Residue, then its C-alpha position, 0 to 999 in steps of 0.5 A: m534443572e529441567s526446561g519445563l521446571a524453569q518455564l513453570l518457575l518462570e510463570h509462576s514467579p511472585d515478581p513481574l517478569l518479561l523477556l524483550d526481543p532485540d527490537g524492544s518488543i515483549s516475547f514473554l511475560n508471567a502471570a505477575a507481569e499480567e496482574l501488575f500492569g493490568y494487560s491480558r497476555s495477548q494484548l502485550l505479546g509482540a508489543d512495544s515495551s514502552l507501552l508499559l511506561a510513562e511517557d517521561s520514563r521511556e527515553p531513560f529506559h531506552g538509554v539504560l537498554a542502550g547501555l547494556g553490555a557497554s562495560a559490565p555485560r554480566s551485571g543487571q542494569p537497574f532502572a528506577g521511574s514511572g510505569r503505566r497500567a492498562d487503565g492509564t493510572e502510573l505507578p512507581v516501578e523498580i525494573t531490572c534489565s539484564l542481557l541474556p547470554s549470546n547463545a540466547g539470541s542471534g549474537a552480541a549485537a542483537r541479544s534478548v533482554a530480561l526485566a524483573v519489575r516491582g511496582a509500589g506495593h508489590r509483594r517482596a521475596a523474604s530473601s531480598g534485602t536490598g532497596q534496589f530489586g535484584t541489583g546483584q543478579s547475573d544474566a537470567g538471574a532476574f528470573a531464576g533468583t526469584a524462583a529460589r527463595t523458598g527456604a532460610a536466607a543462606d539456603a536461599a542464596t545457594h539454590r539461587r546461585r545454582t538456579a541461575a546457572a541452569a536457567s542461563t540456558a533454560v531461558p532461551a529453550a523455554f522461550a524459543g518454541h513461543d518465539d518461533q510462533v510469533r515469527a511464524g505469523v501468529l502475531r507478527d507479519p513475516l516480511t516486515s515483522l510489523p504486528n499482524g492484523t490478529l495483534f493490531n485487533e487485540r491493541l485497538a480493543a485494549a485502547l478503546r477500553r481506556p478513555d484516551p483518544v484513539d485514532v486509526l490511520l488506514l492506508n495502502v499503496d496506490d497501483f501497487k500491483n503495477l509497481n509489483d509487476m514492474l519491479g518484480r516480487s523481490s523488489a516489491d517486497e523491499l518497497l513494503v519493508e521500507v513503507a513499514s520502516r518509514l510509518r514506525n519512525c512517524v510515530r511514537p513507540h507505544d503507537t502501533v503500526a501493523r500490516l493487514g496484508g498485501d499493501e495494506f497497512v493501519v496505525l494506531l494512535t493512543e493519547c495522541l493530541n494531533a492525529d492529523a499532524v501525524a497523517k500529514r508526517i506519514a504522507e511526506s515521509l512515504y512521498e520521499p523517493l526511495r531506491v528499490g531493485g535498482s530503480l527509484v520510485r516514488p509510490g503514492v499512498s492513499m490514507g483514511l483517518a478515523s478517530r473515537t468520538s463518544g458515539t464509537l461502539d467498537g473497533a469494527e466501526l473505527m476501521r470501517q470509518a477509516d476505510a471509507a475515508m481512505t476509499a474516498a482519498k483514492t476516489g479523489g485521485k489517490n496520493a492523499w490522506l482524508r479524515f472520515r466524514p459521516e457522507m463517506l459512508n454513503t459513498v460506500t453504500a453508493k459504490a454497492d449501489g453502482q455495482a448492482g446498477l452497472r450490472q443491470a446496465v451491461e445484462l440490458g445492453q445499455i452501455s453505449v459508445h462514443y467517438q472521438p476524432v484523431v486528426s493527422p495534420g500532414l493530411g489535414a484529415v480525420v484518420q481515427f476515432e477513438a471508442f469511449a464507453r459511456w453509461e446513461r443512469h438516472g438521465r445523466l452520463v456516469p463519468p468513466n472515471q467513476f464507473l470503469p474503476v467499479a466495472e474493474q473491481s466487479g469483473l464486468i470490465r471484460e463484458i463491457g470491454d467485448e461489448v464496447m469493442r463489438r459496437a465500435c466495429a459495427e458502428i464505424r464500419p461504413w466509414l472505415a469502408g471508405d479508406d484502408a488507412y482509416s482505423v477504429a481505436v479501442n481501450v483495453s483493460g489488463l484484466q481483459f487478458q487474464n482471459r487466455d483467449f482473449a486475443t481469440d475473442v477480438l479476432s472473432i469479433v472483428a470477423s463478425t462485424g466485417v472489419d479488416p483487422r488492420q482497421l482496429m487498433l487496441e490501446l493499452t497502458e504502459s503497465v499493462f505491457f509488463e504484467s508479470d503473471s499473464d501472457v499479455l505479450r503472447q496474445l498481443r503478438q498473436l494479435r499483430e500477426a493477424g493484423v491487428r495494431i497495438a498502441m501504448d496509452d498515457f506514454g511517459t507516465g509510467y515505467a517504459a524506457l525508450g529503449r525497452l520499445k522495440e522489444l514490444p509488439l508496438d505500433k503507436v505511442k500516445i503522449d499523455r495529457s499531462f505533458v501536453a498540459m504543460i504547453k501554455t503559450g507554445q514558447e516553452q522549451l520542453p526538449f523531452f517532446g523531440t526526444m520521445i518523438n524522435a525516438a519513437h520514429a526511429l523505432g518505426l512507431k507513430v506518435t499520437a498526442e492526446g489532450i489537445e485543448t489550444p492551437a498553441q498546443a497543437r501548432y507546437l506539436m505539429d512543429r516537433g513531427c508529431d503524427s496526429l493529435q486528438g483532444y477537445l480542441f477538434a471535438k468531444p466524443a460524441p454518439a456514432s449518429d454525430l460522426a459527420g458533425t464531429m468530423e466537420s468540427a475537427l476539420t474546422a479546428i485543423d484549418k485555423v490551426d494551419a491558418g495560424r502557423 
């Protein structure tokens, strides 16, 4: 039988017919199956077959599937249970399950399954003489047999045997084109094999047409770009596959987990009575460490949960709510999940307003700079000031952790970074002129290095303000040093050759091993405030401080500890050889006009620390 005719017979069979991939997802169904279950073909293709079964029938059905081929691989396995239509109603069904021949799939260990279904009241073929539908059919006979019932019983039986033999090879050919299309990305994500955005939207729309509860959980991996840069593309892909697997294990078979793109995933829960519990389970599962590419990582995930209410208009609105909740989770510190609240939409509006306001501030030169002193205990003097961008709006200072992310997302960070560096060099220049050892530190974002002329621009700013390049220090977070898609190291080496000094900020919180420091163009490392906060009384046993400081010194690097708030913290780090200290204990950041008062405050504080040792 020609494959085209086989396809035609399958499509127009009076019995509902389906084909399941080895993972249980539906890769083919005919018009009778659409009619029986009330779903459109687009809603079911790629869906988990459990969607078509009532809750109490799913586990027994999976048991039948698991037993296929165990003892009689060429025999159809019957199953009687309850099906579930798109409108939520249940109906008795009789299902015959048969493995396709191994040459139709990818080997005996992963073979597709053919299903023939009969629902209560569904029409029977004239030649059917048994109570259980199709129980004597061989592999693929469930499909081919129904197509052959067109004559007398004896003739039909003969025809059925011939058709079964032909269709056992014709079925794979008939389905191959569609299955390849699915795997190519029309309905499935090629990396994780999860449904993609198109299929997810179809399922969400179908769920909202039913009266059952509908919940959407939107999530993405925190700082995934940094992880990608650190791990490499291949290992980062492994991470995404593992995230996908853990998500699937956290939900029921008829729920949908989809990958929307990049590191963004979405979960559709239907008929769920406690979506908060599912969100918590997902958070706990994803927080467990995992090993990829030889590295042990614990990725943080930010999630937003939104549930259908009586006022929900459509899927787009539900997704918008979930996105607002996810954004709030990220803004609140990441690695968390939040349920949507109406005021969160105001936050999204405020974000857009913030971008417009920040852009205006940049254009009008309204970004100012404040300075915090860095104290050398050995010298008993202020040896450096760190410059911080400040934005005053509506009579108050906007916290940097609010407007700097907006600056990075909008691309304004490059203009702001250049302005802060230019102002810092100009405003601090009189103090820098007092001693060649004095310096000013400026934070630099990885996005600024996307400009291939960044190093040249820095040297131009230094030259135009009359500052010695050796008195400028650029501070970068660990992740920036390992940017795989830029020429960061080339530009840093160019700057160091010209005299500019380089510091690694937030040292210890990221991915840099001590052994790798010698490979980098560095002059200083800064111990992150999160480590300093572990020092409460000064009597703690925290050997990693000594390890970090001694290793850095062995490599010829200076060490600064930031976030110093108490004399006990200062004394603890001074006793372990830390070169310089920075924090509120000495002074808060202040405008250049308060530089003299800031230095006096810092020197008074260091004198008190020395007196208490």
